[in-house]
Structure formats: structure tokens, C-alpha cells
N, C-alpha and C positions, 0 to 999 in steps of 0.2 A: 504494500500500500504506500510505503514511503516513496518508492520510485515513481509510481503513478501520480501522486500529488506533486512531486517535483517536476515531472514532465508537464503537467497541467500548468504549473506556475511559470515555467519557462515559455510555454506557448502563450499564456495570458500576457506575459511581459512583452513578448514579440508583438502581439496584437495591439497592446497599448501604444507602443512606439510606432508601429506601421500605420495604424488607423487613428493617429492622434488628432487629425483635423476633424473627421466626423464625430469622434467622441467629444472633443473640445467644443464643437458646435452644439452638441446635445446638452453638455453641462453648462455652457455659458462662460462668461469671463468674470468670476468674482473679484472683488476689490483686493482681497488678500493675495490672490495669485499674481497680481501686477507687481507686487514687491519682489517676487521670485523670478519674474521674467515672463509672466503670462501663463495661461492655462496649458499651452503646448509644452512649455518647459516643465511644468508640474507633472504632466503625464509622462514625459521622458524620464524625469527623476524617479517617479514611482515605478515605472517599468524597469529601470536599472536596479532599483532596490529589490524589487520582486525577483528579478533575474538572479542577482547575486545570492539572495536568500535561498532560492530554490536550488541553485548550484551547490551552495554550501550544505544544504540539507541532503542533497543527492549524494555528495561525497562524504558526509558525516563530519564536516569541519566547521560547523556553526560556532562551536566554542572558540576556535582559533580565529576565525574571521571577524567575529563580533566581540571579542574580548576587549579591544580598546574602547569600543563604544559602551559596553556594559560596565567597564571599570569607572567610567565617568559618573554612573548612577549609584555605585556602591559607596557606602559610607566608609570613611577611613579610620574607624574605631578599631 
């Protein structure tokens, strides 16, 4: 089941990047997305994040890939 979910995630990320114009047109252009670069850039960033998350899940390296990010949220006690 892990491989199937990862493959679906990679396919979904590809579709987000490939069809960002129609998807962005359906979503609209919220004000907060303008600060990031527009809805198209938000969709590209989400697609990249989903792709890397799925790839890390597929290979079993989520703890290595996301340890710098997770260390920011852990308390230093």
C-alpha cells in the first residue's frame, strides 16, 4: 500500500504542475498567494513538496529528508 500511495502522490504532483493554469483558474487568485508569486507558483511549490514527500516515502527516507525541517519545530529542552 505504501508504494501505491507514493505513486499516486507523484502522479498528483505531476498533474498539479502540468495543469496549473486550469487548476489556478478554478481556484482563483487569493490575496495571500500574491505574496508568494501568484497562484501558479503556489501550485508549483505544492507539487514539488508533494513530489519530494512521496519520493521520500517510497524510498523510506522521510526521517532523513525532513529532519532539518522537523528539528526547527522540536523544543531544545
